[in-house]
C-alpha positions as a printed Julia matrix, in Angstrom:
386×3 Matrix{Float64}:
 168.45   55.0   110.72
 171.18   54.46  108.13
 171.05   55.61  104.53
 170.79   52.03  103.3
 167.33   51.77  104.83
 165.82   54.63  102.88
 164.15   52.55  100.19
 161.59   51.1   102.58
 160.24   54.45  103.68
 157.72   57.01  102.47
 157.8    58.14   98.82
 159.45   61.42   97.96
 157.74   64.41   96.47
 157.25   64.43   92.71
 160.21   66.01   90.93
 159.58   67.86   87.67
 162.76   68.83   85.88
 162.79   71.96   83.76
 166.34   71.75   82.36
 168.54   68.85   83.43
 170.62   66.12   81.88
 169.31   63.47   84.28
 165.58   63.56   83.5
 165.57   59.87   82.56
 167.18   58.71   85.82
 165.17   56.7    88.38
 162.95   58.56   90.83
 164.6    60.07   93.91
 165.22   57.69   96.78
 162.56   58.02   99.48
 163.36   59.58  102.81
 162.15   59.06  106.37
 159.12   60.97  107.59
 160.23   60.95  111.21
 163.5    60.71  113.07
 164.75   60.06  116.55
 167.11   62.58  118.15
 170.6    61.76  119.26
 171.03   62.14  123.01
 172.8    65.51  123.37
 174.03   64.93  126.9
 177.44   63.81  125.68
 178.0    67.03  123.76
 180.26   69.56  125.51
 178.63   72.91  126.18
 181.34   74.73  128.14
 179.87   78.19  127.77
 176.25   77.28  128.48
 175.01   78.92  131.65
 174.19   76.14  134.16
 171.68   78.39  135.9
 169.56   78.95  132.81
 166.16   77.3   133.07
 163.78   76.31  130.25
 161.57   79.24  131.14
 164.4    81.57  130.08
 164.24   80.3   126.51
 162.85   82.3   123.62
 161.92   79.11  121.78
 158.47   78.55  120.37
 156.94   75.1   120.59
 157.88   71.93  122.39
 161.56   70.96  122.37
 160.52   67.34  122.83
 159.0    67.26  119.35
 161.58   66.59  116.67
 161.65   67.78  113.06
 160.11   65.62  110.36
 161.4    64.98  106.87
 158.69   65.81  104.32
 160.34   64.56  101.15
 163.15   64.81   98.62
 162.49   67.95   96.59
 165.29   67.69   94.02
 167.93   65.03   93.47
 170.91   64.27   91.2
 172.59   67.6    91.92
 176.37   68.06   91.88
 177.47   69.42   95.25
 174.75   72.05   95.86
 176.33   74.72   98.03
 174.48   78.05   98.21
 170.71   78.49   98.55
 168.68   81.69   98.81
 165.09   82.58   98.01
 163.58   84.93   95.47
 160.55   87.06   96.33
 158.26   84.67   94.42
 159.23   81.75   96.69
 161.55   79.95   94.27
 165.15   79.37   95.32
 168.47   80.05   93.63
 170.89   77.16   94.14
 174.58   77.04   93.22
 176.62   73.94   92.4
 180.22   74.08   93.56
 181.7    71.75   90.98
 179.81   72.68   87.81
 179.45   76.43   88.39
 175.76   76.14   87.51
 173.21   78.54   88.96
 169.82   76.85   89.23
 166.26   77.89   89.98
 164.26   75.47   92.15
 160.52   75.92   92.56
 158.8    75.05   95.86
 157.21   72.09   94.08
 160.53   70.75   92.81
 160.73   72.05   89.22
 164.36   72.65   88.33
 165.69   75.0    85.64
 169.08   76.43   84.74
 169.62   80.17   85.07
 173.2    80.14   83.86
 176.74   79.3    84.93
 179.73   81.14   86.37
 182.42   80.05   83.96
 185.25   81.77   85.83
 184.83   79.6    88.92
 187.61   77.06   89.47
 186.55   74.0    91.48
 189.28   72.29   93.46
 189.39   70.85   96.96
 186.81   72.9    98.86
 186.76   75.77   96.34
 184.51   76.64   93.42
 181.13   78.33   93.14
 179.97   78.68   96.73
 177.45   81.04   98.33
 174.59   83.02   96.82
 172.54   85.92   98.2
 169.49   87.5    96.62
 169.48   91.3    96.7
 167.1    92.77   99.29
 165.9    95.01   96.43
 165.5    92.18   93.95
 162.07   93.36   92.81
 163.71   96.47   91.38
 167.34   95.5    90.68
 166.98   91.77   89.76
 170.44   91.14   91.22
 172.11   88.03   92.63
 175.38   88.07   94.56
 177.69   85.06   94.37
 180.94   83.95   96.03
 183.41   82.01   93.92
 186.98   80.87   93.57
 188.89   81.92   90.46
 192.38   80.95   89.35
 193.81   83.8    91.45
 191.48   84.56   94.36
 188.1    84.26   96.03
 185.68   87.03   95.15
 182.13   88.3    95.37
 180.37   89.1    92.1
 176.9    90.23   91.17
 174.79   89.42   88.14
 171.33   90.48   87.03
 168.57   88.13   86.0
 167.04   88.99   82.65
 163.89   86.94   82.88
 165.3    83.53   83.73
 168.73   84.12   82.21
 171.72   85.08   84.34
 173.61   88.09   83.02
 177.35   88.65   82.9
 178.82   88.89   86.41
 180.69   91.98   87.58
 183.14   92.07   90.48
 181.98   93.46   93.81
 184.96   92.48   95.99
 188.06   90.58   94.92
 191.47   89.79   96.37
 190.2    87.41   99.04
 192.91   84.74   99.49
 191.99   81.39   97.98
 193.24   77.91   98.71
 192.62   74.22   98.16
 190.92   74.21  101.58
 189.24   76.71  103.93
 187.71   79.14  101.46
 184.72   80.2   103.57
 182.09   81.14  101.02
 178.84   81.85  102.83
 177.26   85.21  101.97
 174.03   86.67  103.34
 172.33   90.01  103.71
 171.84   91.05  107.31
 168.88   92.9   108.83
 170.88   96.09  108.29
 170.82   95.59  104.51
 174.57   95.01  104.23
 176.24   91.92  102.8
 178.12   89.63  105.2
 180.83   87.43  103.68
 182.67   84.57  105.37
 186.25   83.74  104.41
 188.6    80.95  105.45
 192.28   81.15  106.24
 193.12   78.89  103.25
 195.23   76.57  105.4
 197.51   79.44  106.49
 196.34   79.95  110.11
 198.29   83.14  110.73
 196.16   85.01  108.17
 193.18   84.79  110.55
 194.89   87.17  112.99
 196.24   89.53  110.32
 193.94   92.58  110.21
 195.25   93.49  106.76
 194.28   90.13  105.24
 190.73   89.3   104.15
 191.29   85.63  105.03
 189.87   84.06  108.19
 187.3    86.82  108.66
 183.67   87.77  108.5
 183.39   90.76  106.18
 180.61   93.36  106.04
 180.29   95.32  102.8
 177.86   97.43  100.81
 176.32   96.17   97.58
 179.12   98.03   95.77
 181.82   96.2    97.74
 182.85   99.09   99.97
 183.36   98.71  103.73
 179.9    99.11  105.24
 179.21  102.15  107.42
 179.77  101.31  111.08
 182.53   98.75  110.54
 185.17   98.58  113.31
 187.72  100.14  110.95
 185.94  102.52  108.55
 188.43  101.72  105.81
 188.22   97.93  106.12
 185.51   95.4   105.25
 186.48   93.28  108.28
 183.68   92.82  110.81
 185.28   90.06  112.93
 188.53   88.08  112.81
 190.28   85.02  114.2
 188.14   82.56  112.24
 189.4    79.29  110.8
 186.63   78.59  108.29
 183.12   79.95  108.79
 180.5    78.45  106.46
 177.27   79.26  108.3
 175.56   82.59  109.08
 172.15   83.21  110.62
 170.36   85.99  112.47
 167.87   85.3   115.25
 164.66   87.2   116.02
 166.61   89.82  117.96
 168.98   90.5   115.05
 171.93   88.73  116.68
 174.44   87.21  114.25
 175.48   83.57  114.72
 178.23   81.72  112.86
 179.17   78.04  112.61
 182.87   77.34  112.26
 185.09   74.38  111.45
 187.58   73.45  114.13
 190.91   71.79  113.47
 191.3    68.46  115.25
 189.38   68.98  118.48
 186.46   71.42  118.62
 183.98   72.8   116.12
 182.29   76.02  117.2
 179.05   77.98  117.26
 179.82   81.66  117.8
 177.73   84.69  118.63
 179.43   87.29  116.46
 180.2    90.74  117.85
 181.4    93.79  115.99
 185.2    93.77  116.0
 185.33   90.46  117.88
 188.4    88.24  117.76
 187.5    84.54  117.9
 190.95   83.26  118.62
 192.15   81.07  115.76
 194.92   79.91  115.64
 195.84   80.93  119.18
 192.97   78.94  120.64
 190.59   76.24  119.37
 187.31   76.05  121.24
 187.08   77.74  124.64
 189.81   79.11  126.87
 190.73   82.3   125.07
 190.63   84.46  128.19
 190.11   88.19  127.88
 191.9    88.44  124.53
 189.44   86.32  122.56
 185.72   85.59  122.5
 184.81   82.03  123.45
 182.27   80.09  121.39
 178.8    79.59  122.78
 178.94   75.85  122.05
 181.58   73.41  120.87
 181.44   69.88  119.44
 184.03   67.18  118.78
 184.89   67.49  115.09
 183.61   63.99  114.31
 180.13   65.03  115.5
 179.78   68.21  113.48
 182.2    69.79  110.96
 179.47   72.39  110.57
 178.57   74.17  107.38
 175.14   75.75  106.87
 173.24   77.53  109.63
 169.6    78.69  109.74
 167.2    80.09  112.3
 163.58   79.03  112.68
 161.04   78.64  115.47
 163.33   79.86  118.26
 166.18   77.53  117.27
 169.34   77.52  115.24
 169.67   74.62  112.83
 173.23   73.58  111.95
 174.17   71.15  109.18
 177.07   68.78  109.8
 179.38   67.38  107.13
 181.61   64.87  108.87
 178.97   64.6   111.62
 176.29   63.69  109.03
 173.51   65.13  111.18
 171.33   68.19  111.63
 171.75   69.95  114.96
 168.89   71.85  116.59
 170.07   74.45  119.1
 167.78   76.41  121.36
 168.35   80.18  121.58
 167.25   81.85  124.78
 165.76   85.32  125.04
 169.06   86.34  126.64
 171.01   85.25  123.59
 172.42   81.97  124.9
 172.74   78.87  122.74
 171.64   75.77  124.67
 170.37   72.2   124.36
 172.02   70.98  121.15
 170.16   67.96  119.81
 171.08   65.93  116.74
 168.61   64.59  114.16
 168.8    62.51  110.95
 172.18   61.1   112.01
 173.71   59.31  108.99
 170.35   59.25  107.19
 171.58   61.39  104.28
 175.35   61.41  104.65
 177.16   64.76  104.59
 174.93   67.79  105.09
 176.11   71.08  103.6
 173.45   73.78  103.74
 170.28   74.38  105.71
 168.01   77.34  104.99
 164.63   78.55  106.23
 162.04   78.75  103.47
 159.49   81.56  103.07
 156.82   79.2   104.48
 158.97   78.36  107.55
 160.12   74.93  106.5
 163.79   73.97  106.15
 165.63   72.92  103.03
 168.62   70.69  103.69
 171.23   69.94  101.02
 173.54   66.95  100.96
 177.21   67.02   99.96
 178.04   63.44   99.13
 179.47   64.13   95.66
 182.23   66.38   97.03
 184.91   63.68   97.07
 184.61   63.03  100.8
 181.24   61.34  100.99
 179.72   58.02   99.95
 177.04   58.92   97.4
 173.77   57.02   97.47
 171.46   56.69   94.49
 170.06   60.14   93.73
 172.74   62.17   95.52
 173.12   65.03   95.86
 169.66   66.16   96.92
 167.56   68.81   98.64
 165.43   67.45  101.46
 162.43   69.34  102.88
 162.2    69.36  106.69
 159.29   70.44  108.86
 160.98   71.88  112.0
């Protein structure tokens, strides 16, 4: 189904705007309630074990049943990028272009918490990821990743009621560029903050252990290298990345990352401590003993992956250029198999997918980023029942 056919489908959820400049705009465009999967047989899976049977999978439920779109929760956003949930079930959402930090209720009410005025939007840069402190009930702290005029950095800011306080720097000096700025941040099961960075269009930085570019970093809430890092004095957890924008942990605590390829293969990687994922020496598989091969690869026109989430025994990967949501089965042995595409071209470019506290998915579009074709109501958050 194409995006032009949306108006004949089911109505969206009611949107109640708390603070917005677009409250008089038309109602959000409706979205489909069901979708047909794209046949995944054409997708290359070079590292999938051919001997693995369905009985080996750790997935719950029937793979034959596809996800369903429930409704448009919020629309008329400006490039929503980061999403994370507060203990009360509301979400914090960042907008890359405006620097706004928003609160979105499960029912769709939208309010403004504040703005990060030091963020500098350009190209792929600006206000990017957000992570809610694991101790939010006591410290009321949000962590944010942004581009300034001189670097990329992680900051933290406290919420005083529903007002965002002044941010303070946690980690700075991450190389910034017009492209490939990484930007996804998330707290792992170990309580430490994981930060993805891009190589800013300078591929050699990804292999430089002294550069913070082209890496996955692991730090404490104070910005120090986390205990147990490969090099105790460095925040680097893994290297050889081109531009990771998706992080997710499965039920076994394994870390997965979605990564933009160059001109041939996008990647899904199972991230190991100290692992080297090959860029720019290798794109896709074939790294030999020096590099870790991806678990799955896709032609770049089918993915260009950004957000990554885990729910119901599957990884869910949002595609920008691919304009589709990929469901990927994760076996009990930690193998990624059976990639299947849904919602192909229904919503245009898809930036972020997150699992909600009630086990639904929120999916954000990215059609106002200068590379998409915005429809009426873009950008939006769509609710998906996996």
